C-alpha positions as CSV (number, residue, x, y, z in Angstrom):
1,M,-32.1,20.0,77.1
2,T,-29.7,23.2,76.4
3,T,-26.1,23.6,77.1
4,V,-24.7,27.2,77.4
5,S,-20.8,28.0,77.0
6,D,-19.4,31.5,77.2
7,Y,-16.4,32.7,76.4
8,Q,-14.5,36.3,76.2
9,A,-15.7,36.5,72.4
10,F,-18.1,34.1,71.7
11,H,-21.7,32.7,73.3
12,V,-22.2,29.2,72.7
13,E,-25.5,26.9,73.0
14,L,-26.1,23.5,72.1
15,T,-30.0,22.7,71.7
16,D,-31.2,19.5,70.2
17,N,-28.2,18.5,68.1
18,I,-27.5,22.3,66.8
19,A,-24.6,24.1,68.1
20,H,-24.9,27.9,67.7
21,V,-21.9,29.6,67.9
22,Q,-22.4,33.5,68.1
23,I,-19.5,36.3,68.0
24,N,-20.4,38.6,71.3
25,R,-18.7,41.3,71.1
26,P,-21.5,43.5,69.8
27,E,-20.1,46.7,71.4
28,K,-17.1,46.5,69.1
29,V,-18.9,45.5,66.3
30,N,-18.0,42.0,66.6
31,S,-14.0,42.6,65.8
32,M,-11.7,39.7,66.1
33,N,-9.6,40.1,69.1
34,A,-6.7,38.3,70.8
35,A,-9.4,36.0,72.1
36,F,-11.8,35.6,69.4
37,W,-8.7,33.7,67.5
38,S,-7.8,31.5,70.2
39,E,-11.2,30.5,71.3
40,I,-12.6,29.5,68.0
41,I,-10.0,26.6,67.7
42,D,-11.0,25.5,71.1
43,I,-14.7,25.7,70.1
44,F,-14.4,23.9,67.2
45,Q,-12.3,21.1,68.5
46,W,-15.2,20.8,70.7
47,I,-17.5,20.5,68.1
48,D,-15.8,17.9,66.1
49,D,-15.4,15.9,69.6
50,T,-19.0,16.1,70.8
51,D,-21.2,13.5,69.2
52,D,-24.4,15.4,70.0
53,V,-23.6,18.2,67.7
54,R,-24.6,17.5,64.7
55,V,-24.4,20.7,63.1
56,V,-23.4,24.4,63.6
57,V,-25.0,27.7,62.9
58,L,-22.4,30.9,63.3
59,S,-23.7,34.4,64.0
60,G,-23.1,37.6,65.6
61,A,-24.8,39.4,68.3
62,G,-26.3,42.8,67.8
63,K,-26.8,44.8,64.5
64,H,-23.5,42.9,62.6
65,F,-21.9,40.0,62.0
66,S,-18.3,40.9,62.3
67,S,-16.5,44.1,61.3
68,G,-13.5,41.8,61.0
69,I,-9.9,41.8,62.6
70,D,-9.5,44.3,65.9
71,L,-7.0,47.1,64.5
72,M,-5.8,46.8,68.4
73,M,-4.5,43.4,67.6
74,L,-3.0,44.2,64.6
75,A,-1.0,47.4,66.0
76,S,0.0,44.7,69.2
77,V,1.9,42.7,66.4
78,A,3.1,45.7,65.4
79,T,5.3,46.6,68.9
80,E,7.1,42.8,68.3
81,L,8.6,44.0,65.5
82,G,12.4,44.8,65.3
83,K,14.7,46.2,63.0
84,D,15.9,43.2,61.3
85,V,14.0,42.8,58.2
86,G,14.6,38.9,58.5
87,R,13.3,38.7,62.0
88,N,10.6,40.5,61.4
89,A,9.7,38.3,58.3
90,R,9.6,35.5,61.0
91,V,7.3,36.9,63.1
92,L,4.6,38.3,61.2
93,R,4.4,34.9,59.0
94,R,4.2,32.9,62.6
95,K,1.4,35.2,63.3
96,I,-0.6,35.1,60.1
97,L,-0.1,31.1,59.9
98,Q,-1.7,31.1,63.5
99,L,-4.3,33.4,62.3
100,Q,-4.9,30.9,59.3
101,A,-5.2,28.1,61.4
102,S,-8.1,29.4,63.4
103,F,-10.2,29.8,60.2
104,N,-8.8,26.3,59.0
105,A,-10.4,24.3,62.4
106,V,-13.7,26.0,61.0
107,D,-12.9,24.8,57.2
108,S,-12.0,21.0,58.6
109,C,-15.0,20.7,60.9
110,R,-16.5,17.4,60.5
111,K,-20.1,19.1,60.8
112,P,-21.7,21.3,58.4
113,V,-21.1,24.7,59.1
114,L,-23.8,27.4,58.3
115,A,-23.3,31.2,58.6
116,A,-26.2,33.9,59.3
117,I,-24.8,36.9,58.5
118,Q,-26.7,40.5,59.3
119,G,-24.9,43.9,59.0
120,Y,-21.2,44.4,58.2
121,C,-19.3,41.4,57.0
122,L,-16.2,42.7,56.4
123,G,-12.6,41.9,56.0
124,G,-11.3,39.2,58.2
125,A,-14.9,38.2,58.6
126,I,-14.9,37.6,54.9
127,D,-12.2,34.9,55.5
128,L,-14.5,33.4,58.3
129,I,-18.0,32.8,56.3
130,A,-15.3,31.5,53.3
131,A,-14.6,28.5,55.5
132,C,-18.3,27.6,56.1
133,D,-20.3,25.5,54.3
134,M,-23.1,27.6,53.5
135,R,-23.9,31.6,53.9
136,Y,-27.4,33.1,54.3
137,A,-27.8,36.9,54.9
138,A,-30.0,39.6,56.5
139,E,-31.3,42.2,53.5
140,D,-29.4,44.7,55.2
141,A,-26.0,42.7,55.1
142,Q,-23.0,44.4,53.6
143,F,-20.0,42.4,52.3
144,S,-16.7,43.9,51.7
145,I,-13.0,42.3,51.0
146,K,-11.1,45.8,53.0
147,E,-8.0,44.7,53.3
148,I,-6.7,46.0,49.8
149,D,-8.0,49.6,51.6
150,M,-5.8,49.0,54.4
151,G,-2.6,48.4,51.8
152,M,-2.4,44.5,52.2
153,A,-3.6,41.3,50.7
154,A,-6.1,39.4,52.3
155,D,-4.0,36.6,53.7
156,V,-6.5,34.1,56.0
157,G,-8.3,32.6,53.4
158,T,-10.5,34.7,51.6
159,L,-8.3,34.5,48.1
160,Q,-7.8,31.0,48.5
161,R,-11.5,29.9,49.5
162,L,-13.7,32.3,47.5
163,P,-12.8,31.7,43.9
164,R,-14.4,27.8,44.5
165,I,-17.4,29.6,45.7
166,I,-17.7,32.8,43.7
167,G,-15.9,32.3,40.6
168,D,-12.7,33.8,39.6
169,G,-13.5,36.7,38.1
170,M,-15.9,38.2,40.7
171,L,-13.6,37.2,43.5
172,R,-10.5,39.1,41.8
173,E,-13.5,42.2,40.9
174,L,-14.0,42.5,45.0
175,A,-10.6,41.9,46.0
176,Y,-8.9,44.6,43.6
177,T,-12.0,47.4,44.4
178,G,-12.8,46.5,48.4
179,R,-16.4,47.6,47.0
180,T,-19.1,47.0,49.2
181,I,-22.2,44.6,47.8
182,G,-25.4,44.2,49.4
183,A,-27.2,40.9,50.4
184,E,-29.0,40.7,47.0
185,E,-25.7,40.8,45.0
186,A,-24.6,38.5,47.3
187,R,-27.0,36.1,46.2
188,S,-27.0,36.7,42.7
189,I,-22.8,36.0,42.6
190,G,-23.5,32.4,44.9
191,L,-21.9,34.1,48.1
192,V,-24.6,33.4,50.2
193,N,-27.9,30.6,49.2
194,R,-30.7,32.8,50.4
195,T,-31.4,36.2,52.1
196,F,-33.9,36.8,54.6
197,V,-36.1,40.4,55.3
198,D,-34.5,41.2,58.7
199,T,-32.2,39.2,61.6
200,Q,-34.7,37.5,63.3
201,S,-36.2,35.9,60.4
202,L,-32.4,34.9,59.5
203,L,-32.1,33.3,62.2
204,E,-35.2,31.7,62.2
205,G,-34.7,30.2,58.5
206,V,-31.3,29.3,59.2
207,M,-32.0,27.3,62.1
208,A,-34.8,25.7,60.4
209,I,-31.8,24.4,57.7
210,A,-29.9,23.2,60.5
211,G,-32.8,21.1,61.5
212,E,-33.2,19.3,59.1
213,I,-29.7,18.4,58.5
214,A,-29.5,17.5,62.0
215,S,-32.3,15.0,61.6
216,K,-30.1,12.8,58.9
217,S,-27.7,10.4,59.6
218,P,-24.8,12.4,61.1
219,I,-22.8,9.0,59.4
220,A,-24.1,10.3,56.0
221,I,-23.6,14.0,56.8
222,A,-20.1,13.6,58.1
223,G,-19.5,11.2,54.4
224,T,-21.3,14.1,52.6
225,K,-19.0,16.7,53.7
226,E,-15.8,15.0,53.4
227,M,-16.0,14.2,50.0
228,I,-17.6,17.6,49.0
229,S,-14.2,19.1,51.0
230,Y,-12.0,16.5,49.1
231,M,-12.9,17.3,45.5
232,R,-11.4,20.9,46.2
233,D,-8.2,19.9,45.7
234,H,-8.4,16.4,43.4
235,R,-9.4,14.6,40.3
236,I,-12.6,13.4,39.6
237,D,-11.1,9.7,39.5
238,D,-9.7,10.8,42.5
239,G,-12.6,11.6,44.6
240,L,-14.6,8.5,43.2
241,E,-11.9,6.1,44.1
242,Y,-12.0,7.6,47.6
243,V,-15.9,7.9,48.4
244,A,-15.5,3.8,47.1
245,T,-13.1,3.2,50.0
246,W,-15.1,5.6,52.3
247,N,-18.7,4.1,51.8
248,A,-17.1,0.0,52.0
249,A,-16.9,0.9,55.6
250,M,-19.8,3.2,56.0
251,L,-22.7,1.7,54.2
252,Q,-22.1,-1.0,56.7
253,S,-23.9,1.5,59.5
254,A,-27.2,0.4,60.8
255,D,-27.9,4.2,59.5
256,L,-28.3,2.6,56.0
257,R,-31.1,0.1,57.1
258,L,-33.0,2.5,59.3
259,A,-33.3,5.3,56.5
260,M,-34.4,2.9,54.1
261,T,-36.6,1.1,56.2
262,A,-38.0,4.7,57.2
263,H,-38.4,5.8,53.7
264,M,-40.4,2.7,52.5
265,S,-42.5,2.8,55.6
266,K,-43.0,6.7,55.1
267,Q,-42.0,7.1,58.4
268,K,-39.4,9.6,59.7
269,A,-36.0,8.2,60.8
270,V,-34.4,8.9,64.2
271,F,-30.3,8.1,64.4
272,D,-28.1,7.8,66.7
273,N,-25.6,10.7,67.5
């Protein structure tokens, strides 16, 4: 059974425990307009609240993943500014924090989020994929931290999340130069896990990986993601203490006994949501 929801900026389908969240503005190169930023929070809240969703695939409709923030939206922010520097700063800071919250919703989602990227992945789109668990690309994918060419520092997560994904030095090179890299270089620096020849094989491949994740215990997947995310900001001994406390409860789940029995009998375990 497939559940379908259409938004102004997204098309969402839920099939076999996989939520396919697709940016759906191909005529605008999937640029991120005002609706995008508010709807993504609602969508990922629904994902977090819906036990039938076990994993998320995030993609872009058409030839490109996303060209980043809609410049018309940036222009509309400029109309809110007046003559007082202090008040302008307050308006801009509030707006930036609102945009950050949209991608924080992706990052903090309890379910794994897999990004499937083809064509352009520019500017704000890099901020978005940095908030995902894993990234995969078609061979025509092009990545660029474009904010430097707009005379600004990226401010929605790229500079905070990417050093942990591709390393400090490479992040600095890409952020300082704004140069475009292709899919193969993106794979070689760890930005994407794997490349595919075209968009169709990309989606098929990522859906297959998502299906494998969806077949696992949702209790075990949630705990694994929580521990990995926790370790970005904590020491090893903090993480060990946290996972001991976490598993003191979670190891009592029926999923553990079910998984062990299936493994010993060489059968496939089927877990409740």
